SEKENU-148794 format. One record per residue (C-alpha): residue number from 1; x, y, z negated. Coordinates in nm, 2 decimals. Layout:
// SEKENU-148794
NUM / X / Y / Z;
...
***
This chain:
// SEKENU-148794
1 / 2.06 / -0.41 / 0.32;
2 / 1.74 / -0.63 / 0.38;
3 / 1.69 / -0.71 / 0.73;
4 / 1.37 / -0.73 / 0.72;
5 / 1.14 / -0.39 / 0.71;
6 / 0.87 / -0.18 / 0.84;
7 / 0.99 / 0.03 / 1.10;
8 / 0.78 / 0.41 / 1.04;
9 / 0.75 / 0.62 / 1.39;
10 / 0.71 / 0.95 / 1.25;
11 / 0.65 / 1.02 / 1.61;
12 / 0.35 / 0.85 / 1.62;
13 / 0.24 / 1.04 / 1.33;
14 / 0.27 / 1.35 / 1.48;
15 / 0.12 / 1.28 / 1.83;
16 / -0.20 / 1.10 / 1.64;
17 / -0.23 / 1.44 / 1.43;
18 / -0.21 / 1.65 / 1.68;
19 / -0.46 / 1.46 / 1.89;
20 / -0.75 / 1.46 / 1.61;
21 / -0.63 / 1.83 / 1.61;
22 / -0.73 / 1.93 / 1.91;
23 / -1.04 / 1.71 / 1.99;
24 / -1.19 / 1.84 / 1.62;
25 / -1.12 / 2.23 / 1.69;
26 / -1.22 / 2.46 / 1.54;
27 / -1.26 / 2.22 / 1.24;
28 / -0.97 / 2.15 / 1.02;
29 / -0.76 / 1.86 / 0.98;
30 / -0.77 / 1.71 / 0.66;
31 / -0.46 / 1.38 / 0.65;
32 / -0.58 / 1.11 / 0.44;
33 / -0.23 / 0.97 / 0.26;
34 / -0.40 / 0.75 / 0.02;
35 / -0.23 / 0.38 / -0.06;
36 / 0.14 / 0.54 / 0.00;
37 / 0.00 / 0.64 / 0.34;
38 / -0.20 / 0.31 / 0.39;
39 / 0.14 / 0.18 / 0.36;
40 / 0.35 / 0.40 / 0.57;
41 / 0.49 / 0.63 / 0.32;
42 / 0.30 / 0.92 / 0.21;
43 / 0.53 / 1.20 / 0.16;
44 / 0.70 / 1.11 / 0.52;
45 / 0.38 / 1.11 / 0.69;
46 / 0.23 / 1.39 / 0.53;
47 / 0.53 / 1.57 / 0.61;
48 / 0.49 / 1.47 / 0.95;
49 / 0.10 / 1.51 / 0.99;
50 / 0.13 / 1.89 / 0.86;
51 / 0.44 / 1.98 / 1.12;
52 / 0.16 / 1.85 / 1.37;
53 / -0.10 / 2.14 / 1.21;
54 / -0.30 / 1.93 / 0.93;
55 / -0.41 / 2.18 / 0.67;
56 / -0.51 / 2.00 / 0.36;
57 / -0.41 / 1.65 / 0.25;
58 / -0.66 / 1.41 / 0.04;
59 / -0.53 / 1.09 / -0.22;
60 / -0.72 / 0.87 / -0.40;
61 / -0.52 / 0.90 / -0.75;
62 / -0.41 / 1.18 / -0.95;
63 / -0.06 / 1.03 / -0.93;
64 / -0.06 / 1.01 / -0.59;
65 / -0.13 / 1.38 / -0.55;
66 / 0.16 / 1.45 / -0.83;
67 / 0.37 / 1.22 / -0.61;
68 / 0.31 / 1.47 / -0.34;
69 / 0.38 / 1.78 / -0.52;
70 / 0.70 / 1.68 / -0.67;
71 / 0.81 / 1.60 / -0.32;
72 / 0.75 / 1.97 / -0.29;
73 / 0.40 / 1.99 / -0.05;
74 / 0.20 / 2.28 / -0.16;
75 / -0.08 / 2.24 / 0.08;
76 / -0.41 / 2.17 / -0.11;
77 / -0.47 / 1.80 / -0.21;
78 / -0.82 / 1.67 / -0.26;
79 / -0.86 / 1.37 / -0.48;
80 / -1.13 / 1.17 / -0.35;
81 / -1.27 / 1.03 / -0.64;
82 / -1.38 / 1.17 / -0.95;
83 / -1.10 / 1.09 / -1.19;
84 / -1.01 / 1.01 / -1.55;
85 / -1.08 / 1.29 / -1.80;
86 / -0.74 / 1.25 / -1.97;
87 / -0.57 / 1.31 / -1.61;
88 / -0.73 / 1.70 / -1.64;
89 / -0.45 / 1.82 / -1.77;
90 / -0.25 / 1.71 / -1.49;
91 / -0.48 / 1.80 / -1.25;
92 / -0.44 / 2.17 / -1.35;
93 / -0.08 / 2.18 / -1.40;
94 / -0.02 / 2.00 / -1.06;
95 / -0.30 / 2.24 / -0.89;
96 / -0.49 / 1.94 / -0.69;
97 / -0.85 / 1.95 / -0.64;
98 / -1.07 / 1.70 / -0.78;
99 / -1.39 / 1.53 / -0.68;
100 / -1.71 / 1.53 / -0.91;
101 / -2.01 / 1.38 / -0.94;
102 / -2.11 / 1.40 / -1.28;
103 / -2.19 / 1.73 / -1.51;
104 / -1.97 / 1.54 / -1.76;
105 / -1.65 / 1.57 / -1.55;
106 / -1.73 / 1.94 / -1.44;
107 / -1.74 / 1.97 / -1.87;
108 / -1.44 / 1.81 / -1.90;
109 / -1.24 / 2.01 / -1.68;
110 / -1.40 / 2.33 / -1.79;
111 / -1.23 / 2.21 / -2.09;
112 / -0.86 / 2.23 / -2.02;
113 / -0.89 / 2.59 / -1.98;
114 / -0.74 / 2.66 / -1.65;
115 / -0.90 / 2.77 / -1.32;
116 / -0.97 / 2.45 / -1.13;
117 / -1.10 / 2.39 / -0.79;
118 / -1.38 / 2.10 / -0.73;
119 / -1.52 / 1.95 / -0.46;
120 / -1.86 / 1.77 / -0.52;
121 / -1.95 / 1.46 / -0.38;
122 / -2.27 / 1.35 / -0.28;
123 / -2.42 / 0.97 / -0.23;
124 / -2.63 / 0.97 / 0.09;
125 / -2.57 / 0.59 / 0.15;
126 / -2.24 / 0.46 / 0.09;
127 / -2.37 / 0.37 / -0.29;
128 / -2.01 / 0.35 / -0.39;
129 / -1.95 / 0.66 / -0.56;
130 / -2.10 / 1.04 / -0.59;
131 / -2.41 / 1.22 / -0.73;
132 / -2.74 / 1.11 / -0.62;
133 / -2.95 / 1.37 / -0.39;
134 / -3.18 / 1.43 / -0.73;
135 / -2.90 / 1.56 / -0.94;
136 / -2.70 / 1.75 / -0.69;
137 / -2.84 / 2.06 / -0.79;
138 / -2.76 / 2.03 / -1.14;
139 / -2.42 / 1.97 / -1.08;
140 / -2.40 / 2.31 / -0.89;
141 / -2.56 / 2.44 / -1.23;
142 / -2.33 / 2.28 / -1.42;
143 / -2.06 / 2.43 / -1.22;
144 / -2.20 / 2.78 / -1.22;
145 / -2.23 / 2.78 / -1.61;
146 / -1.84 / 2.68 / -1.67;
147 / -1.59 / 2.92 / -1.71;
148 / -1.30 / 2.80 / -1.51;
149 / -1.43 / 2.54 / -1.23;
150 / -1.51 / 2.65 / -0.88;
151 / -1.68 / 2.46 / -0.65;
152 / -1.49 / 2.53 / -0.32;
153 / -1.63 / 2.20 / -0.15;
154 / -1.90 / 1.94 / -0.08;
155 / -1.90 / 1.64 / 0.07;
156 / -2.04 / 1.30 / 0.18;
157 / -1.89 / 1.01 / 0.33;
158 / -1.99 / 0.71 / 0.62;
159 / -2.01 / 0.39 / 0.56;
160 / -2.09 / 0.26 / 0.90;
161 / -1.98 / 0.57 / 1.13;
162 / -1.80 / 0.31 / 1.34;
163 / -2.10 / 0.07 / 1.43;
164 / -2.43 / 0.24 / 1.31;
165 / -2.51 / 0.56 / 1.49;
166 / -2.88 / 0.59 / 1.36;
167 / -2.78 / 0.53 / 1.02;
168 / -2.47 / 0.79 / 1.05;
169 / -2.70 / 1.02 / 1.15;
170 / -2.99 / 0.95 / 0.91;
171 / -2.67 / 1.03 / 0.66;
172 / -2.61 / 1.38 / 0.84;
173 / -2.99 / 1.46 / 0.86;
174 / -2.98 / 1.43 / 0.47;
175 / -2.69 / 1.57 / 0.38;
176 / -2.73 / 1.90 / 0.58;
177 / -3.11 / 1.89 / 0.40;
178 / -2.96 / 1.86 / 0.06;
179 / -2.65 / 2.16 / 0.09;
180 / -2.92 / 2.38 / 0.25;
181 / -2.93 / 2.57 / -0.07;
182 / -2.62 / 2.57 / -0.22;
183 / -2.35 / 2.82 / -0.18;
184 / -2.02 / 2.60 / -0.11;
185 / -1.74 / 2.76 / 0.10;
186 / -1.61 / 2.42 / 0.26;
187 / -1.85 / 2.13 / 0.39;
188 / -1.70 / 1.82 / 0.51;
189 / -1.84 / 1.48 / 0.57;
190 / -1.67 / 1.30 / 0.89;
191 / -1.38 / 1.05 / 0.85;
192 / -1.19 / 0.87 / 1.17;
193 / -1.47 / 0.75 / 1.32;
194 / -1.73 / 1.01 / 1.16;
195 / -1.47 / 1.28 / 1.36;
196 / -1.47 / 1.07 / 1.70;
197 / -1.80 / 0.97 / 1.73;
198 / -2.00 / 1.25 / 1.58;
199 / -1.95 / 1.61 / 1.66;
200 / -2.23 / 1.76 / 1.44;
201 / -2.00 / 1.60 / 1.14;
202 / -1.67 / 1.77 / 1.20;
203 / -1.76 / 2.10 / 1.01;
204 / -1.55 / 2.28 / 0.81;
205 / -1.30 / 2.00 / 0.84;
206 / -1.24 / 1.62 / 0.88;
207 / -1.10 / 1.34 / 0.65;
208 / -0.84 / 1.14 / 0.92;
209 / -0.71 / 0.82 / 0.77;
210 / -0.69 / 0.52 / 0.97;
211 / -0.67 / 0.69 / 1.32;
212 / -0.36 / 0.88 / 1.15;
213 / -0.19 / 0.58 / 1.16;
214 / -0.28 / 0.49 / 1.56;
215 / -0.50 / 0.22 / 1.46;
216 / -0.88 / 0.26 / 1.62;
217 / -1.17 / 0.20 / 1.37;
218 / -1.38 / 0.04 / 1.68;
219 / -1.36 / 0.01 / 2.05;
220 / -1.57 / 0.34 / 2.11;
221 / -1.30 / 0.55 / 2.00;
222 / -1.04 / 0.37 / 2.26;
223 / -1.25 / 0.55 / 2.55;
224 / -1.20 / 0.90 / 2.38;
225 / -0.82 / 0.92 / 2.33;
226 / -0.52 / 0.72 / 2.31;
227 / -0.35 / 0.66 / 1.98;
228 / 0.00 / 0.52 / 1.92;
229 / 0.01 / 0.29 / 1.59;
230 / 0.34 / 0.40 / 1.38;
231 / 0.41 / 0.07 / 1.21;
232 / 0.62 / -0.26 / 1.32;
233 / 0.70 / -0.48 / 1.12;
234 / 1.05 / -0.66 / 1.19;
235 / 1.25 / -0.93 / 1.10;
236 / 1.58 / -1.09 / 1.20;
237 / 1.62 / -1.51 / 1.24;
238 / 1.85 / -1.61 / 0.92;
239 / 1.87 / -1.96 / 1.01;
240 / 1.84 / -2.23 / 1.32;
241 / 1.80 / -2.61 / 1.29;
242 / 1.71 / -2.89 / 1.56;
243 / 1.45 / -3.12 / 1.47;
244 / 1.26 / -3.41 / 1.57;
245 / 0.94 / -3.49 / 1.69;
246 / 0.72 / -3.53 / 1.43;
247 / 0.90 / -3.36 / 1.17;
248 / 0.72 / -3.15 / 0.95;
249 / 0.89 / -2.82 / 0.82;
250 / 0.77 / -2.58 / 0.51;
251 / 0.56 / -2.66 / 0.21;
252 / 0.26 / -2.93 / 0.26;
253 / 0.43 / -3.06 / 0.57;
254 / 0.09 / -2.97 / 0.74;
255 / 0.23 / -2.92 / 1.08;
256 / 0.43 / -3.21 / 1.30;
257 / 0.62 / -3.08 / 1.58;
258 / 0.48 / -3.20 / 1.94;
259 / 0.83 / -3.26 / 2.07;
260 / 1.23 / -3.23 / 1.94;
261 / 1.23 / -2.83 / 1.93;
262 / 1.46 / -2.58 / 1.76;
263 / 1.30 / -2.43 / 1.46;
264 / 1.42 / -2.06 / 1.32;
265 / 1.40 / -1.94 / 0.99;
266 / 1.26 / -1.59 / 0.93;
267 / 1.29 / -1.39 / 0.58;
268 / 0.96 / -1.31 / 0.53;
269 / 0.67 / -1.44 / 0.34;
270 / 0.37 / -1.41 / 0.19;
271 / 0.51 / -1.18 / -0.12;
272 / 0.57 / -0.94 / 0.15;
273 / 0.25 / -0.91 / 0.25;
274 / 0.24 / -1.16 / 0.53;
275 / -0.08 / -1.37 / 0.48;
276 / -0.04 / -1.72 / 0.39;
277 / -0.37 / -1.75 / 0.60;
278 / -0.12 / -1.68 / 0.94;
279 / -0.01 / -2.03 / 0.87;
280 / -0.24 / -2.21 / 1.13;
281 / -0.25 / -1.97 / 1.40;
282 / 0.06 / -1.70 / 1.32;
283 / 0.31 / -1.60 / 1.57;
284 / 0.58 / -1.36 / 1.63;
285 / 0.83 / -1.21 / 1.93;
286 / 1.13 / -1.31 / 1.99;
287 / 1.32 / -1.14 / 2.30;
288 / 0.93 / -1.11 / 2.41;
289 / 0.86 / -1.43 / 2.39;
290 / 0.58 / -1.55 / 2.16;
291 / 0.63 / -1.85 / 1.93;
292 / 0.43 / -2.04 / 1.70;
293 / 0.49 / -2.07 / 1.30;
294 / 0.61 / -2.42 / 1.25;
295 / 0.46 / -2.44 / 0.91;
296 / 0.31 / -2.26 / 0.60;
297 / 0.41 / -1.94 / 0.53;
298 / 0.59 / -1.93 / 0.18;
299 / 0.65 / -1.66 / -0.06;
300 / 0.99 / -1.55 / 0.08;
301 / 1.01 / -1.69 / 0.45;
302 / 0.86 / -1.88 / 0.74;
303 / 0.95 / -2.10 / 0.99;
304 / 0.90 / -2.07 / 1.37;
305 / 0.89 / -2.32 / 1.64;
306 / 1.11 / -2.19 / 1.93;
307 / 1.10 / -2.48 / 2.14;
308 / 1.41 / -2.51 / 2.33;
309 / 1.42 / -2.10 / 2.37;
310 / 1.81 / -2.02 / 2.32;
311 / 1.76 / -1.82 / 1.95;
312 / 2.03 / -1.71 / 1.72;
313 / 2.12 / -1.63 / 1.38;
314 / 2.08 / -1.23 / 1.40;
315 / 1.77 / -1.21 / 1.66;
316 / 1.55 / -0.98 / 1.66;
317 / 1.23 / -1.11 / 1.53;
318 / 0.87 / -0.92 / 1.52;
319 / 0.59 / -0.98 / 1.36;
320 / 0.36 / -0.67 / 1.41;
321 / 0.45 / -0.45 / 1.71;
322 / 0.59 / -0.47 / 2.07;
323 / 0.86 / -0.63 / 2.23;
324 / 0.96 / -0.64 / 2.58;
325 / 0.64 / -0.60 / 2.67;
326 / 0.44 / -0.88 / 2.47;
327 / 0.22 / -0.74 / 2.12;
328 / 0.11 / -0.85 / 1.81;
329 / -0.08 / -0.57 / 1.71;
330 / -0.26 / -0.50 / 1.40;
331 / -0.58 / -0.53 / 1.56;
332 / -0.48 / -0.90 / 1.67;
333 / -0.37 / -1.00 / 1.28;
334 / -0.69 / -0.85 / 1.14;
335 / -0.93 / -1.03 / 1.36;
336 / -0.71 / -1.37 / 1.32;
337 / -0.74 / -1.30 / 0.95;
338 / -1.08 / -1.20 / 0.92;
339 / -1.03 / -0.89 / 0.74;
340 / -0.94 / -0.49 / 0.88;
341 / -0.65 / -0.32 / 1.01;
342 / -0.66 / -0.12 / 0.69;
343 / -0.57 / -0.44 / 0.48;
344 / -0.32 / -0.52 / 0.74;
345 / -0.07 / -0.21 / 0.71;
346 / -0.19 / -0.14 / 0.33;
347 / -0.10 / -0.50 / 0.25;
348 / 0.33 / -0.47 / 0.32;
349 / 0.46 / -0.48 / 0.02;
350 / 0.71 / -0.25 / -0.14;
351 / 0.96 / -0.47 / -0.12;
352 / 0.99 / -0.47 / 0.27;
353 / 1.19 / -0.14 / 0.35;
354 / 1.08 / 0.15 / 0.49;
355 / 1.30 / 0.27 / 0.82;
356 / 1.17 / 0.64 / 0.95;
357 / 1.22 / 0.67 / 1.30;
358 / 1.07 / 0.95 / 1.57;
***
């Protein structure tokens, strides 16, 4: 019913997945659909990516993996961090593949009494989670000693593949050295930037998240191929009023109109993920033209100064995406807010309906 929504183009997801599949072949494509598919919807995105050639999925939480299983997804699903052992039974029941980087986790999973495949994660410089190089062989021995646990994969993660090739190449070399003595079937390291910019990192499969949604991690990846953004944020004009020069719309009365203007209200706000920090520099598209915000972003609504443009109740408003040749990209919003595109799409709230096209 709500006339504010996120339009998700599944044909763009398929296009992006196909582009990565062709680029990294013969490596497989692992589609990262954590955080509800980066805000795009995990189940529809997963199915679209699998249709386009992805062979496995990755998520952050056991609950995310269960959601995919309950939706009928039957490909391998990797949990990217070591899960709490209270979820061990669920991991076995729903045939999920946990990441491990401690002997404690291996022993806890083994106690369930069901065969479970795991992937060992090695910290080569991200310093967030993962086993230090010094204990990797202890983990391998713990797996070998267990009755039910099999080390199916081993991996690491790149913190700066989008900006520091020297450090990333050091990680690749260190990782290769560490795993040289391990007999583990699947090896993987590349995220989106790693898959595009470091062919030596592709190995058995690549974990592609950001690029799957049509977003580039850096300018260098744009030179390799075109991706199609899959998310567009739309709303509609809900109120129109004529205000005189000097009027100060919205909370705080922080902006004075520089001329007599038409000011329109749009039903989206910071509770929907449209940041209050866009108050001074944000803009929207109406009728293919760009118009600035007229005052503070509020919880449920924004006000827009459309000057003397002919705008009516019900007119479409684009807050992210293209309209009539103009565009407000996730990159632009990220730059304005001094953040990354990941956060822009992930912050679009659950009360904004997703509508699927393509």
